[in-house]
C-alpha positions as a Markdown table, in Angstrom:
| # | Residue | x | y | z |
|---|---|---|---|---|
| 1 | Met | 0.0 | 0.0 | 0.0 |
| 2 | Ala | 1.3 | 3.4 | -0.9 |
| 3 | Ala | 2.3 | 5.8 | 1.9 |
| 4 | Asn | 0.1 | 8.7 | 2.6 |
| 5 | Leu | 0.0 | 11.6 | 5.0 |
| 6 | Asp | -3.6 | 11.4 | 6.0 |
| 7 | Gly | -4.4 | 12.8 | 9.4 |
| 8 | Gln | -1.1 | 14.5 | 9.9 |
| 9 | Leu | -0.2 | 18.2 | 10.2 |
| 10 | Val | 1.8 | 18.7 | 7.0 |
| 11 | Val | 4.3 | 21.6 | 6.9 |
| 12 | Ala | 6.1 | 22.4 | 3.6 |
| 13 | Ile | 9.1 | 24.6 | 4.0 |
| 14 | Ser | 11.8 | 26.0 | 1.8 |
| 15 | Ser | 15.5 | 25.4 | 2.6 |
| 16 | Arg | 16.1 | 29.1 | 3.3 |
| 17 | Ala | 13.2 | 29.2 | 5.8 |
| 18 | Leu | 14.5 | 26.2 | 7.7 |
| 19 | Phe | 18.2 | 27.0 | 7.6 |
| 20 | Asp | 20.4 | 30.1 | 7.4 |
| 21 | Phe | 21.5 | 30.0 | 3.7 |
| 22 | Glu | 21.8 | 33.8 | 3.4 |
| 23 | Glu | 25.6 | 33.7 | 2.6 |
| 24 | Glu | 25.1 | 31.0 | 0.0 |
| 25 | Asn | 22.1 | 32.8 | -1.4 |
| 26 | Leu | 24.2 | 35.9 | -2.0 |
| 27 | Val | 26.6 | 33.8 | -4.1 |
| 28 | Phe | 23.5 | 32.4 | -6.0 |
| 29 | Glu | 22.1 | 35.9 | -6.7 |
| 30 | Thr | 25.5 | 37.2 | -7.7 |
| 31 | Gly | 25.9 | 34.4 | -10.2 |
| 32 | Met | 22.4 | 34.9 | -11.6 |
| 33 | Thr | 23.1 | 38.5 | -12.4 |
| 34 | Ala | 26.6 | 37.9 | -13.9 |
| 35 | Glu | 27.2 | 36.5 | -17.3 |
| 36 | Pro | 29.1 | 33.1 | -16.9 |
| 37 | Pro | 31.6 | 31.7 | -19.3 |
| 38 | Pro | 30.2 | 29.8 | -22.3 |
| 39 | Gly | 28.9 | 26.4 | -21.3 |
| 40 | Val | 28.7 | 27.3 | -17.6 |
| 41 | Lys | 25.3 | 27.6 | -15.9 |
| 42 | Lys | 24.6 | 30.6 | -13.7 |
| 43 | Asp | 24.1 | 28.6 | -10.6 |
| 44 | Ala | 27.4 | 26.8 | -10.9 |
| 45 | Ala | 29.3 | 28.8 | -8.3 |
| 46 | Tyr | 26.4 | 28.3 | -5.8 |
| 47 | Met | 26.3 | 24.5 | -6.4 |
| 48 | Lys | 30.1 | 24.3 | -6.0 |
| 49 | Leu | 29.9 | 26.2 | -2.7 |
| 50 | Gln | 27.1 | 23.9 | -1.4 |
| 51 | Leu | 29.0 | 20.8 | -2.4 |
| 52 | Glu | 32.2 | 22.1 | -0.7 |
| 53 | Arg | 30.1 | 22.6 | 2.5 |
| 54 | Leu | 28.3 | 19.3 | 2.3 |
| 55 | Asp | 29.6 | 18.2 | 5.6 |
| 56 | Val | 29.2 | 21.6 | 7.3 |
| 57 | Pro | 25.7 | 21.7 | 8.9 |
| 58 | Ala | 23.9 | 24.9 | 8.0 |
| 59 | Lys | 22.9 | 27.2 | 10.9 |
| 60 | Pro | 19.3 | 27.2 | 12.1 |
| 61 | Gly | 17.0 | 29.5 | 10.1 |
| 62 | Val | 14.0 | 31.6 | 11.0 |
| 63 | Ala | 11.5 | 28.7 | 11.1 |
| 64 | Phe | 13.9 | 26.1 | 12.6 |
| 65 | Ser | 12.4 | 26.3 | 16.2 |
| 66 | Leu | 8.9 | 26.0 | 14.9 |
| 67 | Val | 9.8 | 22.9 | 12.8 |
| 68 | Lys | 11.8 | 21.3 | 15.6 |
| 69 | Lys | 9.1 | 21.6 | 18.2 |
| 70 | Leu | 6.3 | 20.4 | 15.8 |
| 71 | Leu | 8.3 | 17.4 | 15.0 |
| 72 | Ala | 8.7 | 16.7 | 18.7 |
| 73 | Phe | 5.0 | 15.8 | 18.7 |
| 74 | Asn | 6.0 | 12.6 | 16.9 |
| 75 | Asp | 8.3 | 11.6 | 19.8 |
| 76 | Ala | 6.0 | 12.4 | 22.6 |
| 77 | Pro | 3.7 | 9.7 | 24.1 |
| 78 | Glu | -0.1 | 10.1 | 24.4 |
| 79 | Ser | -1.4 | 12.1 | 27.4 |
| 80 | Ala | -1.3 | 10.2 | 30.7 |
| 81 | Gly | -4.3 | 7.9 | 31.0 |
| 82 | Glu | -5.2 | 8.2 | 27.3 |
| 83 | Ala | -4.9 | 5.1 | 25.2 |
| 84 | Ala | -3.5 | 5.5 | 21.7 |
| 85 | Ser | -6.2 | 5.1 | 19.0 |
| 86 | Pro | -5.6 | 2.0 | 16.8 |
| 87 | Thr | -6.6 | 4.1 | 13.8 |
| 88 | Ala | -4.3 | 7.0 | 14.6 |
| 89 | Pro | -1.4 | 7.8 | 12.2 |
| 90 | Ala | 2.1 | 6.6 | 13.2 |
| 91 | Gln | 3.1 | 10.2 | 13.5 |
| 92 | Arg | 1.2 | 13.5 | 14.0 |
| 93 | Val | 3.5 | 15.9 | 12.0 |
| 94 | Glu | 5.2 | 15.7 | 8.6 |
| 95 | Val | 7.7 | 18.2 | 7.4 |
| 96 | Val | 8.6 | 18.3 | 3.7 |
| 97 | Ile | 11.2 | 20.4 | 2.0 |
| 98 | Leu | 9.9 | 22.3 | -1.0 |
| 99 | Ser | 12.9 | 24.1 | -2.4 |
| 100 | Arg | 14.1 | 26.0 | -5.4 |
| 101 | Asn | 17.6 | 24.5 | -4.7 |
| 102 | Asp | 19.2 | 22.0 | -7.1 |
| 103 | Pro | 19.3 | 18.3 | -6.1 |
| 104 | Val | 23.0 | 18.5 | -5.3 |
| 105 | Ser | 22.4 | 21.3 | -2.8 |
| 106 | Gly | 19.5 | 19.3 | -1.5 |
| 107 | Met | 22.0 | 16.8 | -0.1 |
| 108 | Arg | 23.3 | 19.5 | 2.3 |
| 109 | Val | 19.8 | 20.3 | 3.3 |
| 110 | Phe | 19.0 | 16.7 | 4.3 |
| 111 | Arg | 22.4 | 16.3 | 6.0 |
| 112 | Ser | 21.9 | 19.5 | 8.0 |
| 113 | Ala | 18.5 | 18.2 | 9.1 |
| 114 | Gln | 20.0 | 14.9 | 10.2 |
| 115 | His | 22.7 | 16.7 | 12.1 |
| 116 | Tyr | 20.1 | 18.5 | 14.2 |
| 117 | Gly | 18.0 | 15.3 | 14.7 |
| 118 | Leu | 15.1 | 16.6 | 12.5 |
| 119 | Lys | 13.3 | 13.6 | 11.0 |
| 120 | Ile | 12.7 | 15.1 | 7.6 |
| 121 | Glu | 12.6 | 12.4 | 4.8 |
| 122 | Arg | 10.7 | 14.0 | 2.0 |
| 123 | Gly | 11.5 | 16.9 | -0.3 |
| 124 | Thr | 11.5 | 18.3 | -3.8 |
| 125 | Phe | 14.4 | 20.2 | -5.3 |
| 126 | Asn | 13.5 | 22.1 | -8.4 |
| 127 | Arg | 16.5 | 24.1 | -9.5 |
| 128 | Gly | 15.0 | 27.5 | -9.8 |
| 129 | Glu | 11.4 | 26.4 | -10.6 |
| 130 | Ala | 8.6 | 27.3 | -8.3 |
| 131 | Pro | 7.8 | 24.4 | -5.9 |
| 132 | Trp | 4.4 | 25.6 | -4.7 |
| 133 | Arg | 2.6 | 23.3 | -7.2 |
| 134 | Tyr | 3.5 | 20.3 | -5.1 |
| 135 | Leu | 1.5 | 21.6 | -2.1 |
| 136 | Lys | -1.7 | 20.1 | -3.3 |
| 137 | Pro | -0.5 | 16.5 | -3.6 |
| 138 | Leu | 0.9 | 17.0 | 0.0 |
| 139 | His | -2.4 | 18.4 | 1.3 |
| 140 | Ala | -0.1 | 20.9 | 3.1 |
| 141 | Asn | -1.4 | 22.8 | 6.1 |
| 142 | Leu | 1.3 | 25.4 | 5.9 |
| 143 | Phe | 4.0 | 26.6 | 3.4 |
| 144 | Leu | 6.9 | 28.8 | 4.5 |
| 145 | Ser | 9.2 | 30.3 | 1.9 |
| 146 | Ala | 11.6 | 33.2 | 1.4 |
| 147 | His | 10.1 | 33.8 | -2.1 |
| 148 | Leu | 7.1 | 36.1 | -2.1 |
| 149 | Ser | 5.9 | 34.9 | -5.5 |
| 150 | Asp | 5.7 | 31.3 | -4.3 |
| 151 | Val | 3.8 | 32.5 | -1.2 |
| 152 | Arg | 1.3 | 34.4 | -3.4 |
| 153 | Asp | 0.8 | 31.4 | -5.6 |
| 154 | Ala | 0.3 | 29.1 | -2.6 |
| 155 | Leu | -2.3 | 31.4 | -1.1 |
| 156 | Ala | -4.1 | 31.6 | -4.4 |
| 157 | Ala | -4.2 | 27.8 | -4.4 |
| 158 | Gly | -5.8 | 27.8 | -0.9 |
| 159 | Val | -2.8 | 26.8 | 1.2 |
| 160 | Pro | -1.9 | 28.9 | 4.3 |
| 161 | Ala | 1.5 | 30.4 | 3.3 |
| 162 | Ala | 3.9 | 33.1 | 4.5 |
| 163 | Gln | 7.1 | 34.7 | 3.3 |
| 164 | Val | 9.7 | 34.3 | 6.1 |
| 165 | Tyr | 11.9 | 37.3 | 6.9 |
| 166 | Pro | 15.3 | 35.6 | 6.9 |
| 167 | His | 16.9 | 38.3 | 9.2 |
| 168 | Ser | 14.2 | 37.9 | 11.9 |
| 169 | Val | 15.4 | 37.4 | 15.4 |
| 170 | Arg | 15.5 | 33.7 | 16.2 |
| 171 | Ala | 13.0 | 32.1 | 18.6 |
| 172 | Ser | 13.6 | 32.1 | 22.3 |
| 173 | Asp | 14.6 | 28.7 | 23.9 |
| 174 | Ala | 12.6 | 29.5 | 27.0 |
| 175 | His | 9.7 | 27.1 | 26.2 |
| 176 | Pro | 11.2 | 23.8 | 25.0 |
| 177 | Asn | 8.0 | 21.9 | 25.5 |
| 178 | Glu | 5.6 | 24.4 | 24.0 |
| 179 | Val | 5.0 | 25.4 | 20.4 |
| 180 | Arg | 4.0 | 29.1 | 20.5 |
| 181 | Ile | 2.4 | 30.6 | 17.5 |
| 182 | Ala | 0.9 | 34.1 | 17.1 |
| 183 | Phe | -1.5 | 35.2 | 14.4 |
| 184 | Asp | -2.8 | 38.6 | 13.3 |
| 185 | Gly | -6.6 | 38.6 | 12.8 |
| 186 | Asp | -8.0 | 40.4 | 9.7 |
| 187 | Ala | -6.7 | 38.9 | 6.4 |
| 188 | Val | -4.9 | 36.2 | 8.3 |
| 189 | Leu | -7.2 | 34.2 | 10.6 |
| 190 | Phe | -10.3 | 36.1 | 9.4 |
| 191 | Ser | -11.3 | 37.5 | 6.0 |
| 192 | Asp | -10.3 | 41.0 | 5.0 |
| 193 | Glu | -14.0 | 42.2 | 5.1 |
| 194 | Ala | -13.4 | 44.6 | 8.1 |
| 195 | Glu | -10.0 | 45.7 | 6.8 |
| 196 | Arg | -11.6 | 46.8 | 3.6 |
| 197 | Val | -14.0 | 49.1 | 5.5 |
| 198 | Phe | -11.1 | 50.5 | 7.5 |
| 199 | Gln | -9.0 | 51.2 | 4.3 |
| 200 | Ala | -11.9 | 52.8 | 2.5 |
| 201 | Gln | -13.7 | 54.7 | 5.3 |
| 202 | Gly | -11.4 | 55.0 | 8.3 |
| 203 | Leu | -11.3 | 54.0 | 11.9 |
| 204 | Ser | -14.7 | 55.3 | 13.0 |
| 205 | Ala | -16.5 | 53.5 | 10.2 |
| 206 | Phe | -14.6 | 50.4 | 10.9 |
| 207 | Gln | -15.6 | 50.4 | 14.6 |
| 208 | Gln | -19.2 | 51.1 | 13.8 |
| 209 | His | -19.2 | 48.3 | 11.2 |
| 210 | Glu | -17.8 | 45.8 | 13.7 |
| 211 | Arg | -20.2 | 47.0 | 16.5 |
| 212 | Asp | -23.2 | 46.5 | 14.2 |
| 213 | Lys | -22.0 | 43.1 | 13.2 |
| 214 | Ala | -20.6 | 41.9 | 16.5 |
| 215 | Ser | -22.8 | 38.8 | 16.5 |
| 216 | Gln | -22.1 | 37.9 | 12.9 |
| 217 | Pro | -19.0 | 35.7 | 12.5 |
| 218 | Leu | -16.4 | 36.9 | 10.2 |
| 219 | Leu | -15.6 | 34.7 | 7.2 |
| 220 | Ala | -12.6 | 32.5 | 7.3 |
| 221 | Gly | -9.2 | 34.0 | 6.3 |
| 222 | Pro | -6.3 | 32.0 | 4.7 |
| 223 | Phe | -4.9 | 30.8 | 8.0 |
| 224 | Lys | -8.1 | 29.4 | 9.6 |
| 225 | Pro | -7.2 | 25.8 | 8.2 |
| 226 | Leu | -3.9 | 26.0 | 10.0 |
| 227 | Leu | -5.4 | 27.1 | 13.3 |
| 228 | Glu | -7.9 | 24.2 | 12.9 |
| 229 | Ala | -5.1 | 21.8 | 12.3 |
| 230 | Leu | -3.2 | 23.1 | 15.3 |
| 231 | His | -6.3 | 22.8 | 17.4 |
| 232 | Arg | -6.7 | 19.1 | 16.4 |
| 233 | Leu | -3.0 | 18.5 | 17.2 |
| 234 | Gln | -3.5 | 20.2 | 20.6 |
| 235 | Gln | -6.6 | 18.1 | 21.4 |
| 236 | Ala | -4.7 | 14.9 | 20.6 |
| 237 | Gly | -2.5 | 15.9 | 23.5 |
| 238 | Thr | 0.9 | 14.6 | 24.7 |
| 239 | Ser | 2.5 | 14.6 | 28.1 |
| 240 | Arg | 5.6 | 16.4 | 26.7 |
| 241 | Met | 4.5 | 18.9 | 24.0 |
| 242 | Arg | 1.8 | 21.5 | 24.0 |
| 243 | Ile | 0.6 | 24.3 | 21.7 |
| 244 | Arg | 0.0 | 27.8 | 22.8 |
| 245 | Thr | -1.7 | 30.3 | 20.4 |
| 246 | Ala | -2.2 | 34.0 | 20.5 |
| 247 | Leu | -4.3 | 36.4 | 18.5 |
| 248 | Val | -2.3 | 39.7 | 18.2 |
| 249 | Thr | -4.4 | 42.3 | 16.4 |
| 250 | Ala | -4.6 | 46.1 | 15.9 |
| 251 | Arg | -8.3 | 45.9 | 16.8 |
| 252 | Ser | -9.5 | 47.4 | 20.1 |
| 253 | Ala | -12.8 | 47.6 | 21.9 |
| 254 | Pro | -15.6 | 47.6 | 20.6 |
| 255 | Ala | -14.2 | 45.8 | 17.6 |
| 256 | His | -12.7 | 43.0 | 19.8 |
| 257 | Glu | -16.1 | 41.3 | 20.3 |
| 258 | Arg | -16.6 | 40.2 | 16.7 |
| 259 | Ala | -13.2 | 38.6 | 16.7 |
| 260 | Ile | -13.8 | 36.6 | 19.9 |
| 261 | Arg | -17.3 | 35.6 | 18.8 |
| 262 | Thr | -15.9 | 34.4 | 15.4 |
| 263 | Leu | -13.5 | 32.0 | 17.2 |
| 264 | Met | -16.3 | 30.8 | 19.4 |
| 265 | Asp | -18.5 | 30.1 | 16.4 |
| 266 | Trp | -15.6 | 28.1 | 14.9 |
| 267 | Asn | -15.3 | 26.2 | 18.2 |
| 268 | Ile | -11.6 | 27.1 | 18.4 |
| 269 | Glu | -9.9 | 28.6 | 21.4 |
| 270 | Val | -6.8 | 30.7 | 21.5 |
| 271 | Asp | -4.8 | 30.9 | 24.7 |
| 272 | Glu | -4.1 | 34.7 | 24.5 |
| 273 | Ala | -5.7 | 37.6 | 22.7 |
| 274 | Met | -4.0 | 41.0 | 22.5 |
| 275 | Phe | -6.2 | 43.9 | 21.2 |
| 276 | Leu | -3.6 | 46.6 | 20.8 |
| 277 | Gly | -5.5 | 49.4 | 19.1 |
| 278 | Gly | -2.7 | 50.2 | 16.7 |
| 279 | Leu | 0.2 | 50.0 | 19.0 |
| 280 | Ala | 3.4 | 48.4 | 17.6 |
| 281 | Lys | 3.1 | 44.6 | 18.0 |
| 282 | Gly | 6.9 | 43.9 | 18.3 |
| 283 | Glu | 7.4 | 44.4 | 22.0 |
| 284 | Phe | 4.2 | 42.6 | 22.9 |
| 285 | Leu | 5.4 | 39.6 | 20.8 |
| 286 | Arg | 8.8 | 39.8 | 22.4 |
| 287 | Glu | 7.1 | 39.1 | 25.7 |
| 288 | Phe | 4.9 | 36.3 | 24.3 |
| 289 | Glu | 8.0 | 34.7 | 22.8 |
| 290 | Pro | 6.4 | 32.9 | 19.8 |
| 291 | Asp | 8.2 | 30.4 | 17.6 |
| 292 | Phe | 6.5 | 32.2 | 14.7 |
| 293 | Phe | 4.3 | 35.2 | 14.1 |
| 294 | Phe | 2.0 | 35.7 | 11.0 |
| 295 | Asp | 0.7 | 39.1 | 9.8 |
| 296 | Asp | -0.6 | 40.4 | 6.5 |
| 297 | Gln | 1.0 | 43.9 | 6.8 |
| 298 | Thr | 4.6 | 44.3 | 6.0 |
| 299 | Gly | 5.0 | 47.2 | 8.5 |
| 300 | His | 3.8 | 44.9 | 11.4 |
| 301 | Val | 6.1 | 42.1 | 10.2 |
| 302 | His | 9.1 | 44.4 | 10.1 |
| 303 | Ser | 8.4 | 45.6 | 13.6 |
| 304 | Ala | 7.9 | 42.0 | 14.8 |
| 305 | Ala | 11.0 | 40.7 | 13.1 |
| 306 | Gln | 13.1 | 42.8 | 15.4 |
| 307 | His | 11.9 | 40.6 | 18.3 |
| 308 | Val | 10.6 | 37.3 | 17.0 |
| 309 | Pro | 10.6 | 35.0 | 14.0 |
| 310 | Ser | 8.1 | 36.5 | 11.6 |
| 311 | Gly | 6.4 | 36.0 | 8.2 |
| 312 | His | 4.3 | 38.0 | 5.8 |
| 313 | Val | 1.0 | 36.6 | 4.7 |
| 314 | Ala | 0.5 | 38.3 | 1.3 |
| 315 | Ser | -3.3 | 38.2 | 1.3 |
| 316 | Gly | -6.1 | 40.7 | 1.6 |
| 317 | Val | -6.7 | 44.2 | 0.5 |
| 318 | Ser | -3.4 | 45.5 | 2.0 |
| 319 | Asn | -1.5 | 43.2 | -0.5 |
| 320 | Gln | -3.5 | 43.8 | -3.7 |
| 321 | Leu | -1.2 | 44.3 | -6.6 |
| 322 | Ser | -1.6 | 47.5 | -8.5 |
């Protein structure tokens, strides 16, 4: 019988999101802009460098902590007093590399993962081609990449996706047994309906709109499926690993109520909710210490990246192409 990933949380991730390949990427970009000698491909210097460093483990990247902790759910036993279901999958989380790297450089990616004890066995290496098209066969719950175009395509295909900011501050090691993830609300967990009102008519109209519709749940945003998958993983429970989620939004009272009621309607709980009324999110996130933060607005992501691992969700009215 063919293998399948049914029932698992599937995270697809590019090599630059998982590992710090910024030095190597500079060589790649330099090669792509220069004219090589006849018969030599533009990525030759990059491939040569990766091959020379084959036995040198790459340093952890922006999403390394998130991946490492999620994979730890596969090693953790069931919660005390809870028998394992005979129909449950052998593991709860699958991480797959989806990379624009060439297959030769892919060897270093897998060796680096092995060095850190990350059980990652599957990957595609497409030598410059966009890898997002393989997300559907994987039934991926999340795609993380440094390439904005791949993120946009993934979101258009209905897969939760974010562009990692490679120079984000790395995650704290203060919570080794807890995966901490923070989400913005509008255009991330929720649709951009309310954000469109704010953009078109201003704050007062936005607050009145949300007050009038407080009892009407917001439509789902691109990251609702990921929050649902994390909720299922949390409910499965283990004695060693937990998930802690936070809603971190620029909303404030009275617009807070619709956000809370929407989560209640979805039957999904978050552990913390921060209604910041436009305050910069970075320092609040620094105190929460997430393994990753997702936001649709680049200004918020830049602010957050100074304190925590961050990614840009290129969806909603704030990211419409002109």
